[in-house]
C-alpha positions in Angstrom: -21.2 136.3 -3.0 -17.8 137.8 -3.8 -17.2 139.4 -7.2 -14.7 141.7 -9.0 -16.4 145.1 -9.1 -15.5 148.1 -11.3 -15.3 151.3 -9.4 -13.7 153.5 -12.0 -10.6 153.7 -14.3 -8.0 151.3 -13.1 -9.9 150.6 -9.9 -11.4 147.2 -9.2 -12.1 145.6 -5.9 -13.4 142.3 -4.7 -16.7 143.0 -2.9 -19.8 141.3 -1.7 -22.6 141.5 -4.2 -26.1 140.0 -4.3 -26.0 136.2 -5.0 -26.7 135.0 -8.5 -30.1 133.4 -8.6 -32.7 131.9 -10.9 -34.8 134.8 -12.4 -36.4 133.1 -15.4 -37.5 129.5 -15.9 -34.8 128.9 -18.5 -31.9 130.2 -16.2 -29.2 128.1 -14.6 -26.8 129.1 -11.8 -23.2 128.1 -12.2 -20.6 127.9 -9.5 -17.5 129.4 -11.2 -14.4 127.3 -11.0 -12.3 129.3 -13.5 -12.8 132.8 -14.8 -10.3 134.6 -16.9 -9.1 138.2 -17.3 -9.3 139.1 -21.0 -7.6 141.8 -23.0 -11.1 143.1 -23.7 -11.5 143.7 -20.0 -8.6 146.1 -20.0 -10.5 148.5 -22.3 -13.1 148.7 -19.6 -10.7 148.6 -16.7 -8.8 151.6 -18.2 -12.1 153.6 -18.5 -12.1 153.6 -22.3 -15.7 152.4 -22.5 -18.9 153.4 -20.8 -18.9 150.4 -18.4 -20.8 151.6 -15.4 -19.2 151.7 -11.9 -20.6 149.0 -9.7 -20.7 146.4 -12.5 -19.1 143.0 -12.3 -16.4 142.1 -14.8 -15.9 138.6 -16.4 -17.0 137.1 -19.7 -14.7 134.1 -19.8 -16.4 131.6 -17.5 -16.3 127.9 -16.7 -17.9 126.1 -13.8 -20.3 123.6 -12.3 -24.1 123.8 -12.5 -25.6 124.1 -9.0 -29.2 125.1 -9.8 -31.5 124.9 -12.8 -34.8 126.7 -13.5 -38.1 124.8 -14.1 -37.8 125.4 -17.9 -34.4 123.6 -18.2 -34.5 120.1 -19.7 -31.0 119.3 -21.0 -28.5 120.7 -18.5 -28.4 119.0 -15.1 -27.1 120.0 -11.7 -23.5 118.8 -11.4 -22.7 119.3 -15.1 -19.4 120.9 -15.8 -19.9 123.6 -18.4 -18.2 126.2 -20.5 -20.1 129.4 -21.1 -19.8 131.3 -24.3 -19.2 135.0 -23.6 -21.9 136.0 -26.0 -25.4 135.1 -24.6 -27.8 133.8 -27.3 -31.5 132.9 -27.2 -31.2 130.1 -29.7 -34.3 131.0 -31.7 -33.9 134.4 -33.3 -32.9 134.8 -36.9 -29.3 135.3 -36.1 -29.0 132.6 -33.5 -30.6 130.1 -35.9 -28.0 131.1 -38.5 -25.2 130.4 -36.0 -24.5 134.1 -35.5 -24.9 134.0 -31.7 -22.7 137.1 -31.2 -25.5 139.1 -32.7 -28.5 137.7 -30.9 -31.6 139.8 -31.5 -33.6 138.8 -28.4 -31.5 138.7 -25.2 -30.7 142.4 -25.1 -33.5 144.3 -26.9 -32.4 147.2 -29.0 -28.9 145.7 -29.5 -27.7 142.8 -31.7 -25.6 140.9 -29.1 -25.3 140.4 -25.4 -22.5 139.3 -23.1 -21.6 138.9 -19.4 -19.9 141.9 -17.7 -19.3 143.8 -21.0 -19.8 147.4 -22.0 -22.8 148.1 -24.2 -23.9 144.4 -24.2 -26.6 144.3 -21.6 -27.2 144.4 -17.9 -25.7 140.9 -17.2 -23.2 140.7 -14.4 -19.9 139.0 -15.2 -18.5 135.8 -13.9 -15.4 137.1 -12.1 -17.4 136.0 -9.1 -18.3 132.9 -7.1 -21.6 132.3 -9.0 -23.1 133.3 -12.3 -26.7 133.4 -13.6 -26.8 132.0 -17.2 -29.9 132.9 -19.2 -31.2 130.3 -21.7 -29.1 127.7 -20.0 -30.0 124.8 -22.2 -28.7 126.7 -25.2 -25.7 128.6 -23.7 -24.1 125.8 -21.6 -21.6 123.6 -23.3 -21.3 120.4 -21.3 -17.7 119.3 -20.7 -16.5 115.7 -20.8 -15.3 113.6 -17.9 -11.9 115.1 -17.9 -13.3 118.5 -17.1 -11.3 118.8 -13.9 -8.1 117.4 -15.3 -8.1 119.8 -18.2 -10.1 122.6 -16.7 -7.5 125.3 -17.7 -7.7 124.2 -21.4 -11.5 124.1 -21.3 -11.5 127.5 -19.6 -10.2 129.1 -22.9 -13.3 127.8 -24.8 -15.5 130.6 -23.5 -13.7 133.3 -25.6 -10.1 133.4 -26.8 -9.6 130.0 -28.4 -12.8 130.3 -30.5 -12.0 134.0 -31.1 -8.5 133.2 -32.4 -10.0 130.5 -34.6 -12.7 132.9 -35.8 -10.1 135.4 -36.9 -8.4 132.8 -39.2 -11.8 132.0 -40.7 -12.6 135.6 -41.3 -9.3 135.9 -43.1 -10.2 132.9 -45.2 -7.1 130.8 -44.2 -6.7 127.6 -46.2 -4.2 124.7 -45.5 -0.8 125.4 -47.0 -1.2 129.2 -46.9 0.9 131.7 -44.9 -0.6 134.0 -42.3 0.7 137.0 -40.4 -0.9 137.7 -37.0 -0.6 141.2 -35.5 -0.6 140.9 -31.7 0.8 138.1 -29.5 -1.6 138.7 -26.7 -3.9 135.8 -25.7 -6.1 136.1 -28.7 -3.2 136.5 -31.1 -1.6 133.4 -29.7 -4.8 131.5 -30.0 -5.0 132.6 -33.7 -1.5 131.3 -34.1 -2.5 127.9 -32.5 -5.6 127.8 -34.7 -3.6 128.5 -37.9 -1.1 125.8 -36.9 -3.9 123.2 -36.4 -5.5 124.2 -39.7 -2.3 123.5 -41.6 -0.9 126.9 -42.4 2.5 126.6 -44.1 4.0 129.6 -42.3 2.7 131.5 -39.2 4.3 134.9 -38.5 3.4 136.7 -35.3 4.1 140.4 -34.8 4.6 141.9 -31.4 7.4 143.5 -29.3 7.2 141.7 -26.0 9.9 139.1 -25.9 8.0 136.8 -23.5 4.9 136.7 -25.8 7.0 136.2 -28.9 8.7 133.3 -27.2 5.4 131.7 -26.6 4.6 132.0 -30.3 7.9 130.5 -31.2 7.3 127.6 -28.9 4.5 126.3 -31.2 6.6 126.8 -34.4 5.7 130.3 -35.3 8.1 132.9 -36.7 8.4 135.8 -34.2 8.6 139.3 -35.7 9.7 142.1 -33.4 8.2 145.3 -34.7 10.5 147.3 -32.4 13.6 146.3 -34.4 12.4 147.1 -38.0 9.3 147.7 -40.0 7.0 144.7 -39.5 5.7 145.1 -43.1 9.3 144.8 -44.4 10.0 141.8 -42.2 6.9 140.0 -43.5 7.7 140.8 -47.1 11.2 139.4 -46.5 9.7 136.2 -45.1 7.4 135.8 -48.1 9.7 136.6 -51.1 8.3 140.1 -51.4 4.8 138.9 -52.0 3.2 139.3 -48.6 1.3 136.8 -46.5 -1.7 135.0 -47.9 -3.8 136.0 -44.9 -3.6 138.4 -42.0 -5.1 138.6 -38.6 -5.7 141.7 -36.5 -5.7 140.8 -32.8 -4.8 144.1 -31.2 -7.7 146.5 -31.7 -8.2 150.3 -31.4 -5.7 150.8 -28.6 -2.6 149.7 -30.7 0.7 151.5 -30.0 3.9 152.0 -31.9 7.1 150.7 -30.2 7.7 153.9 -28.3 4.3 153.7 -26.6 2.4 156.3 -28.7 -1.2 155.2 -29.4 -1.9 155.0 -33.2 -5.4 153.5 -33.7 -4.9 152.7 -37.5 -1.4 151.2 -37.1 -2.2 147.5 -37.3 -4.9 147.8 -39.9 -2.6 149.7 -42.3 0.3 147.4 -41.5 -1.9 144.5 -42.5 -2.8 146.0 -45.8 0.9 146.3 -46.5 1.7 142.8 -45.2 -0.9 140.8 -47.0 -0.6 139.9 -50.7 -2.7 141.1 -53.6 -6.2 139.4 -53.3 -5.4 138.2 -49.8 -7.8 138.2 -46.8 -7.7 140.0 -43.5 -9.6 139.0 -40.3 -10.3 141.5 -37.6 -11.2 140.5 -34.1 -9.3 143.2 -32.2 -12.0 145.5 -30.8 -12.9 148.7 -32.5 -15.7 150.8 -31.0 -18.3 153.2 -32.5 -17.1 155.9 -30.1 -13.9 156.3 -28.1 -13.9 159.5 -26.0 -10.4 158.7 -24.8 -9.1 158.3 -28.4 -5.7 159.6 -29.5 -7.2 162.0 -32.1 -10.5 163.4 -33.3 -11.1 160.5 -35.8 -10.5 158.0 -33.0 -12.9 159.7 -30.7 -15.7 159.1 -33.3 -14.7 155.5 -33.8 -13.0 156.2 -37.1 -9.5 155.6 -38.4 -7.5 156.9 -41.4 -7.5 153.6 -43.4 -5.3 152.9 -46.4 -8.4 152.4 -48.6 -6.6 153.1 -51.8 -3.9 150.5 -51.3 -6.5 148.0 -49.9 -8.7 148.5 -53.0 -5.8 148.4 -55.4 -4.6 145.1 -53.9 -8.1 143.5 -54.2 -8.0 142.4 -50.6 -11.0 141.4 -48.4 -11.8 142.0 -44.7 -14.0 140.1 -42.3 -14.8 141.6 -38.9 -16.7 141.1 -35.7 -17.0 139.3 -32.5 -16.7 135.5 -32.6 -19.9 133.4 -32.6 -18.5 131.2 -29.8 -21.1 128.4 -30.2 -20.2 128.0 -33.8 -16.8 126.7 -32.8 -16.7 125.7 -29.1 -18.1 122.1 -29.4 -15.5 121.2 -32.1 -12.6 122.9 -30.2 -13.8 121.1 -27.0 -13.4 117.8 -28.8 -9.9 118.8 -30.0 -8.9 119.4 -26.3 -10.6 116.2 -25.2 -8.7 114.2 -27.8 -5.4 115.8 -26.9 -5.1 117.5 -30.3 -5.1 121.0 -28.7 -3.7 122.3 -25.4 -4.4 126.1 -25.4 -3.5 126.4 -21.7 0.2 126.7 -22.7 -0.4 130.5 -22.7 -1.6 130.7 -19.0 1.0 132.5 -16.9 -0.9 132.9 -13.6 -3.6 130.9 -11.7 -4.8 133.1 -8.8 -7.6 133.1 -6.2 -10.4 135.7 -6.8 -9.2 138.0 -4.1 -6.0 138.7 -6.0 -7.8 140.0 -9.1 -7.0 143.8 -8.4 -3.3 143.0 -8.4 -3.6 140.8 -11.5 -5.4 143.6 -13.4 -2.7 146.0 -12.5 0.1 143.7 -13.8 -1.8 142.6 -16.9 -2.7 146.1 -17.8 0.9 147.2 -17.5 1.9 144.3 -19.8 4.5 143.3 -17.2 6.9 140.6 -18.2 5.5 137.2 -17.8 1.8 138.3 -17.3 0.4 136.6 -20.4 -2.9 135.2 -19.4 -4.5 135.2 -16.0 -7.1 132.8 -14.8 -8.9 133.3 -11.5 -10.1 130.5 -9.3 -13.1 131.7 -7.1 -13.5 128.2 -5.6 -9.8 128.1 -4.5 
Protein backbone atom coordinates (compact mmCIF):
# COMPACT_ATOMS: atom_id res chain seq x y z
CA UNK A 1 0.00 0.00 0.00
CA UNK A 2 1.02 3.65 -0.38
CA UNK A 3 1.87 5.76 2.66
CA UNK A 4 3.53 9.04 3.67
CA UNK A 5 6.99 8.05 4.92
CA UNK A 6 9.34 10.26 6.94
CA UNK A 7 12.90 10.23 5.59
CA UNK A 8 14.39 13.01 7.70
CA UNK A 9 13.84 16.69 8.54
CA UNK A 10 11.45 18.28 6.04
CA UNK A 11 11.64 15.23 3.80
CA UNK A 12 8.59 13.02 3.33
CA UNK A 13 7.76 10.83 0.38
CA UNK A 14 4.79 8.70 -0.66
CA UNK A 15 6.18 5.16 -0.87
CA UNK A 16 5.01 1.59 -0.99
CA UNK A 17 5.04 -0.04 2.46
CA UNK A 18 3.79 -3.41 3.75
CA UNK A 19 -0.01 -3.67 3.78
CA UNK A 20 -1.84 -3.14 7.04
CA UNK A 21 -3.13 -6.49 8.28
CA UNK A 22 -4.78 -8.22 11.23
CA UNK A 23 -2.07 -9.03 13.79
CA UNK A 24 -4.14 -9.67 16.93
CA UNK A 25 -7.68 -11.07 17.33
CA UNK A 26 -9.03 -7.67 18.43
CA UNK A 27 -7.62 -5.77 15.41
CA UNK A 28 -9.57 -4.24 12.56
CA UNK A 29 -8.25 -2.94 9.25
CA UNK A 30 -9.68 0.34 7.98
CA UNK A 31 -9.54 1.66 4.43
CA UNK A 32 -8.62 5.31 4.95
CA UNK A 33 -10.96 7.74 3.20
CA UNK A 34 -9.73 10.93 4.89
CA UNK A 35 -6.53 11.55 6.85
CA UNK A 36 -5.38 14.96 7.99
CA UNK A 37 -2.07 16.76 8.36
CA UNK A 38 -1.90 18.07 11.93
CA UNK A 39 0.19 20.85 13.41
CA UNK A 40 1.67 18.17 15.67
CA UNK A 41 2.99 16.43 12.55
CA UNK A 42 5.06 19.52 11.80
CA UNK A 43 7.18 19.07 14.95
CA UNK A 44 8.14 15.64 13.63
CA UNK A 45 8.40 16.79 10.00
CA UNK A 46 10.86 19.52 11.03
CA UNK A 47 13.02 16.99 12.88
CA UNK A 48 12.26 18.43 16.31
CA UNK A 49 11.40 15.01 17.78
CA UNK A 50 13.00 11.57 17.70
CA UNK A 51 10.53 10.21 15.13
CA UNK A 52 12.47 7.54 13.27
CA UNK A 53 13.12 7.70 9.51
CA UNK A 54 11.03 5.11 7.72
CA UNK A 55 7.99 5.69 9.94
CA UNK A 56 4.55 6.54 8.55
CA UNK A 57 2.87 9.76 9.63
CA UNK A 58 -0.81 10.28 10.32
CA UNK A 59 -2.84 10.26 13.55
CA UNK A 60 -6.07 11.91 12.33
CA UNK A 61 -7.85 9.11 10.51
CA UNK A 62 -11.32 8.28 9.20
CA UNK A 63 -12.39 5.43 6.98
CA UNK A 64 -14.32 2.25 6.23
CA UNK A 65 -13.76 -1.06 8.00
CA UNK A 66 -12.66 -3.71 5.48
CA UNK A 67 -11.52 -6.54 7.77
CA UNK A 68 -12.11 -7.55 11.39
CA UNK A 69 -10.24 -9.95 13.63
CA UNK A 70 -11.92 -13.00 15.22
CA UNK A 71 -12.08 -11.24 18.59
CA UNK A 72 -14.17 -8.32 17.27
CA UNK A 73 -17.88 -8.40 18.13
CA UNK A 74 -19.26 -4.85 17.79
CA UNK A 75 -17.63 -3.32 14.73
CA UNK A 76 -18.59 -4.78 11.35
CA UNK A 77 -17.10 -4.77 7.89
CA UNK A 78 -18.51 -1.79 6.00
CA UNK A 79 -18.84 0.46 9.06
CA UNK A 80 -17.66 4.04 8.59
CA UNK A 81 -15.56 4.97 11.59
CA UNK A 82 -13.59 7.78 13.18
CA UNK A 83 -10.39 6.70 14.93
CA UNK A 84 -9.17 8.60 18.00
CA UNK A 85 -5.51 9.46 17.62
CA UNK A 86 -4.80 7.98 21.06
CA UNK A 87 -5.01 4.19 21.11
CA UNK A 88 -6.59 2.78 24.26
CA UNK A 89 -7.12 -0.74 25.54
CA UNK A 90 -10.42 0.05 27.26
CA UNK A 91 -9.70 -1.89 30.46
CA UNK A 92 -6.67 -0.39 32.25
CA UNK A 93 -7.09 1.97 35.20
CA UNK A 94 -6.76 5.09 33.07
CA UNK A 95 -8.99 3.91 30.22
CA UNK A 96 -11.71 2.92 32.70
CA UNK A 97 -11.49 6.46 34.11
CA UNK A 98 -11.90 7.94 30.62
CA UNK A 99 -8.23 8.95 30.41
CA UNK A 100 -7.56 7.17 27.14
CA UNK A 101 -4.68 9.49 26.22
CA UNK A 102 -2.77 7.82 29.05
CA UNK A 103 -3.53 4.13 28.44
CA UNK A 104 -1.23 1.92 30.51
CA UNK A 105 -1.47 -1.22 28.37
CA UNK A 106 -1.12 -0.55 24.64
CA UNK A 107 2.48 0.69 24.75
CA UNK A 108 4.19 -0.87 27.78
CA UNK A 109 6.49 1.47 29.66
CA UNK A 110 4.66 4.58 28.49
CA UNK A 111 1.30 6.05 29.49
CA UNK A 112 -0.30 6.63 26.11
CA UNK A 113 -0.07 5.44 22.53
CA UNK A 114 -0.89 6.90 19.13
CA UNK A 115 -0.65 6.27 15.40
CA UNK A 116 2.41 7.69 13.64
CA UNK A 117 3.57 9.77 16.60
CA UNK A 118 6.98 10.24 18.25
CA UNK A 119 7.47 8.45 21.57
CA UNK A 120 4.00 6.91 21.47
CA UNK A 121 4.62 3.43 20.21
CA UNK A 122 5.49 1.50 17.06
CA UNK A 123 2.10 2.00 15.42
CA UNK A 124 2.21 3.15 11.77
CA UNK A 125 0.16 6.22 10.96
CA UNK A 126 -2.86 6.51 8.75
CA UNK A 127 -1.55 8.82 6.03
CA UNK A 128 -1.82 5.67 4.00
CA UNK A 129 -4.33 3.62 2.08
CA UNK A 130 -5.07 1.29 5.02
CA UNK A 131 -4.56 1.28 8.78
CA UNK A 132 -4.42 -1.43 11.41
CA UNK A 133 -6.49 -0.45 14.47
CA UNK A 134 -5.72 -2.34 17.73
CA UNK A 135 -8.60 -2.98 20.15
CA UNK A 136 -10.98 -2.14 17.34
CA UNK A 137 -14.23 -2.56 19.27
CA UNK A 138 -13.04 0.08 21.72
CA UNK A 139 -11.21 2.49 19.44
CA UNK A 140 -13.60 2.72 16.47
CA UNK A 141 -16.36 5.32 16.72
CA UNK A 142 -19.10 4.27 14.33
CA UNK A 143 -20.41 7.14 12.19
CA UNK A 144 -24.07 7.65 11.22
CA UNK A 145 -25.63 7.31 7.79
CA UNK A 146 -24.47 10.75 6.67
CA UNK A 147 -20.82 9.69 7.00
CA UNK A 148 -20.08 10.26 3.33
CA UNK A 149 -22.03 13.50 3.08
CA UNK A 150 -20.31 15.02 6.12
CA UNK A 151 -17.03 13.15 5.96
CA UNK A 152 -14.88 16.29 6.21
CA UNK A 153 -16.69 17.32 9.40
CA UNK A 154 -16.39 13.85 10.91
CA UNK A 155 -12.71 13.74 9.87
CA UNK A 156 -11.97 16.37 12.52
CA UNK A 157 -13.28 14.11 15.30
CA UNK A 158 -10.08 12.06 15.46
CA UNK A 159 -8.10 14.89 17.05
CA UNK A 160 -8.52 18.62 16.62
CA UNK A 161 -12.22 19.15 17.37
CA UNK A 162 -12.07 17.13 20.62
CA UNK A 163 -8.65 18.65 21.42
CA UNK A 164 -9.97 22.19 21.05
CA UNK A 165 -12.94 21.22 23.22
CA UNK A 166 -10.59 19.63 25.76
CA UNK A 167 -8.61 22.85 26.04
CA UNK A 168 -11.70 24.81 27.06
CA UNK A 169 -12.53 22.14 29.66
CA UNK A 170 -8.99 22.23 31.05
CA UNK A 171 -9.38 25.98 31.39
CA UNK A 172 -12.70 25.51 33.22
CA UNK A 173 -14.79 27.61 30.83
CA UNK A 174 -18.38 28.24 31.94
CA UNK A 175 -21.28 29.74 29.93
CA UNK A 176 -21.17 33.53 29.97
CA UNK A 177 -17.42 33.74 30.59
CA UNK A 178 -14.81 35.32 28.34
CA UNK A 179 -11.89 33.37 26.92
CA UNK A 180 -8.68 34.23 25.09
CA UNK A 181 -7.17 31.64 22.78
CA UNK A 182 -3.53 31.90 21.78
CA UNK A 183 -3.05 30.40 18.34
CA UNK A 184 -5.42 30.43 15.36
CA UNK A 185 -4.13 27.23 13.86
CA UNK A 186 -6.54 24.31 13.49
CA UNK A 187 -6.64 23.45 17.21
CA UNK A 188 -7.01 27.08 18.25
CA UNK A 189 -9.87 27.54 15.80
CA UNK A 190 -11.52 24.39 17.16
CA UNK A 191 -11.14 25.76 20.70
CA UNK A 192 -12.84 28.93 19.48
CA UNK A 193 -15.67 26.88 17.97
CA UNK A 194 -15.98 24.87 21.19
CA UNK A 195 -16.10 28.02 23.31
CA UNK A 196 -18.79 29.47 21.06
CA UNK A 197 -20.92 26.34 21.29
CA UNK A 198 -20.47 26.27 25.08
CA UNK A 199 -21.83 29.79 25.45
CA UNK A 200 -18.76 31.94 26.03
CA UNK A 201 -19.71 35.62 26.16
CA UNK A 202 -16.56 36.78 24.39
CA UNK A 203 -13.99 34.74 22.45
CA UNK A 204 -10.69 36.45 21.62
CA UNK A 205 -8.20 34.74 19.32
CA UNK A 206 -4.55 35.81 19.20
CA UNK A 207 -2.47 35.21 16.08
CA UNK A 208 -0.70 37.20 13.37
CA UNK A 209 -1.79 35.43 10.19
CA UNK A 210 -4.63 37.44 8.60
CA UNK A 211 -6.21 34.43 6.89
CA UNK A 212 -6.45 32.51 10.17
CA UNK A 213 -7.74 35.49 12.11
CA UNK A 214 -10.38 35.96 9.39
CA UNK A 215 -11.58 32.39 9.99
CA UNK A 216 -11.91 33.13 13.71
CA UNK A 217 -13.83 36.30 12.98
CA UNK A 218 -16.13 34.33 10.68
CA UNK A 219 -17.64 32.53 13.70
CA UNK A 220 -17.99 35.67 15.79
CA UNK A 221 -14.62 35.78 17.56
CA UNK A 222 -12.59 38.92 18.21
CA UNK A 223 -9.31 38.74 16.26
CA UNK A 224 -6.21 40.03 18.07
CA UNK A 225 -3.15 40.57 15.89
CA UNK A 226 -0.09 40.29 18.11
CA UNK A 227 2.13 41.79 15.41
CA UNK A 228 0.46 45.20 15.88
CA UNK A 229 0.56 45.59 19.66
CA UNK A 230 1.06 43.63 22.86
CA UNK A 231 -1.56 40.86 22.93
CA UNK A 232 -1.79 41.17 26.71
CA UNK A 233 -2.61 44.87 26.44
CA UNK A 234 -5.17 44.17 23.71
CA UNK A 235 -6.89 41.51 25.83
CA UNK A 236 -6.95 43.81 28.86
CA UNK A 237 -8.49 46.55 26.69
CA UNK A 238 -11.21 44.11 25.61
CA UNK A 239 -11.98 43.13 29.22
CA UNK A 240 -12.03 46.49 31.08
CA UNK A 241 -8.54 45.85 32.39
CA UNK A 242 -9.53 42.66 34.23
CA UNK A 243 -8.30 40.00 31.83
CA UNK A 244 -10.18 37.09 30.32
CA UNK A 245 -11.91 34.61 32.60
CA UNK A 246 -10.18 31.71 30.83
CA UNK A 247 -7.23 31.20 28.53
CA UNK A 248 -6.24 28.50 26.05
CA UNK A 249 -2.71 27.67 24.89
CA UNK A 250 -2.94 26.17 21.39
CA UNK A 251 0.56 26.88 20.09
CA UNK A 252 3.12 24.82 22.03
CA UNK A 253 6.86 24.86 22.50
CA UNK A 254 7.71 26.22 19.04
CA UNK A 255 5.95 29.56 19.53
CA UNK A 256 7.49 32.60 17.85
CA UNK A 257 7.35 36.33 18.34
CA UNK A 258 6.11 38.41 15.35
CA UNK A 259 9.59 38.75 13.80
CA UNK A 260 10.07 34.99 13.68
CA UNK A 261 12.33 34.44 16.69
CA UNK A 262 11.42 31.30 18.62
CA UNK A 263 10.58 32.03 22.28
CA UNK A 264 9.30 28.83 23.97
CA UNK A 265 7.77 30.57 27.01
CA UNK A 266 6.05 33.34 25.05
CA UNK A 267 2.44 32.17 24.98
CA UNK A 268 2.46 30.70 28.48
CA UNK A 269 3.62 33.98 30.02
CA UNK A 270 1.28 36.01 27.83
CA UNK A 271 -1.58 33.87 29.11
CA UNK A 272 -0.64 34.57 32.72
CA UNK A 273 -0.82 38.26 31.88
CA UNK A 274 -4.02 37.95 29.84
CA UNK A 275 -6.13 35.92 32.29
CA UNK A 276 -7.75 37.50 35.32
CA UNK A 277 -7.00 36.82 38.97
CA UNK A 278 -8.24 33.28 39.87
CA UNK A 279 -8.85 32.50 36.20
CA UNK A 280 -8.06 29.19 34.50
CA UNK A 281 -5.65 28.25 31.72
CA UNK A 282 -5.83 25.15 29.51
CA UNK A 283 -2.73 23.94 27.66
CA UNK A 284 -2.99 21.55 24.71
CA UNK A 285 -0.13 22.98 22.64
CA UNK A 286 2.65 20.41 22.75
CA UNK A 287 5.53 20.74 25.21
CA UNK A 288 8.13 17.97 25.28
CA UNK A 289 10.42 16.61 28.04
CA UNK A 290 13.38 17.20 25.71
CA UNK A 291 13.87 19.40 22.65
CA UNK A 292 17.43 19.09 21.28
CA UNK A 293 16.61 21.75 18.69
CA UNK A 294 15.36 24.18 21.30
CA UNK A 295 16.06 27.90 21.20
CA UNK A 296 18.01 27.97 24.48
CA UNK A 297 19.48 25.65 27.11
CA UNK A 298 16.26 25.55 29.12
CA UNK A 299 14.23 24.61 26.05
CA UNK A 300 16.66 21.84 25.16
CA UNK A 301 15.76 20.23 28.51
CA UNK A 302 12.03 20.70 28.01
CA UNK A 303 11.95 23.63 30.45
CA UNK A 304 10.80 27.24 30.13
CA UNK A 305 11.25 30.40 32.18
CA UNK A 306 7.70 30.63 33.51
CA UNK A 307 6.21 33.65 35.31
CA UNK A 308 5.54 31.55 38.40
CA UNK A 309 5.45 34.53 40.73
CA UNK A 310 2.72 36.35 38.82
CA UNK A 311 0.85 33.10 38.20
CA UNK A 312 0.87 32.32 41.94
CA UNK A 313 0.05 35.90 42.93
CA UNK A 314 -3.00 35.89 40.65
CA UNK A 315 -4.25 32.56 42.05
CA UNK A 316 -4.63 31.06 38.60
CA UNK A 317 -4.90 27.36 37.73
CA UNK A 318 -3.54 25.36 34.79
CA UNK A 319 -4.74 22.12 33.22
CA UNK A 320 -2.53 20.35 30.70
CA UNK A 321 -2.17 17.29 28.53
CA UNK A 322 -3.32 15.53 25.40
CA UNK A 323 -7.04 15.19 24.87
CA UNK A 324 -8.77 11.96 25.81
CA UNK A 325 -10.54 11.82 22.46
CA UNK A 326 -13.05 9.11 23.39
CA UNK A 327 -14.28 11.26 26.27
CA UNK A 328 -15.64 13.76 23.74
CA UNK A 329 -15.92 12.27 20.26
CA UNK A 330 -19.33 10.61 20.58
CA UNK A 331 -20.97 13.82 21.79
CA UNK A 332 -19.23 15.94 19.17
CA UNK A 333 -20.22 13.42 16.47
CA UNK A 334 -23.84 13.93 17.54
CA UNK A 335 -23.47 17.71 17.28
CA UNK A 336 -22.21 17.30 13.72
CA UNK A 337 -24.98 14.84 12.84
CA UNK A 338 -27.63 17.22 14.22
CA UNK A 339 -26.20 20.15 12.26
CA UNK A 340 -25.16 22.02 15.41
CA UNK A 341 -21.44 21.96 14.54
CA UNK A 342 -19.64 22.16 11.20
CA UNK A 343 -15.92 22.13 11.98
CA UNK A 344 -14.91 21.63 8.34
CA UNK A 345 -15.14 25.39 7.79
CA UNK A 346 -11.40 25.51 8.57
CA UNK A 347 -10.38 23.05 5.81
CA UNK A 348 -8.45 24.83 3.08
CA UNK A 349 -7.20 21.92 0.95
CA UNK A 350 -8.51 18.49 0.00
CA UNK A 351 -5.75 16.61 -1.79
CA UNK A 352 -4.92 13.09 -2.98
CA UNK A 353 -2.32 11.22 -0.94
CA UNK A 354 0.42 11.63 -3.53
CA UNK A 355 0.39 15.40 -3.00
CA UNK A 356 1.28 15.06 0.69
CA UNK A 357 4.95 16.15 0.31
CA UNK A 358 3.91 19.41 -1.33
CA UNK A 359 1.18 19.92 1.26
CA UNK A 360 3.65 19.45 4.12
CA UNK A 361 5.96 22.04 2.60
CA UNK A 362 3.21 24.67 2.30
CA UNK A 363 1.62 23.94 5.68
CA UNK A 364 5.00 24.01 7.44
CA UNK A 365 5.78 27.41 5.87
CA UNK A 366 2.41 28.74 7.10
CA UNK A 367 1.77 29.88 3.55
CA UNK A 368 -1.29 32.05 3.14
CA UNK A 369 -4.46 30.03 2.80
CA UNK A 370 -2.97 26.73 4.00
CA UNK A 371 -5.06 26.37 7.12
CA UNK A 372 -5.99 22.69 7.33
CA UNK A 373 -5.09 19.98 4.84
CA UNK A 374 -6.99 16.73 4.47
CA UNK A 375 -5.68 13.92 2.32
CA UNK A 376 -7.90 11.51 0.39
CA UNK A 377 -6.06 8.22 -0.16
CA UNK A 378 -9.04 6.69 -1.92
CA UNK A 379 -9.34 9.56 -4.43
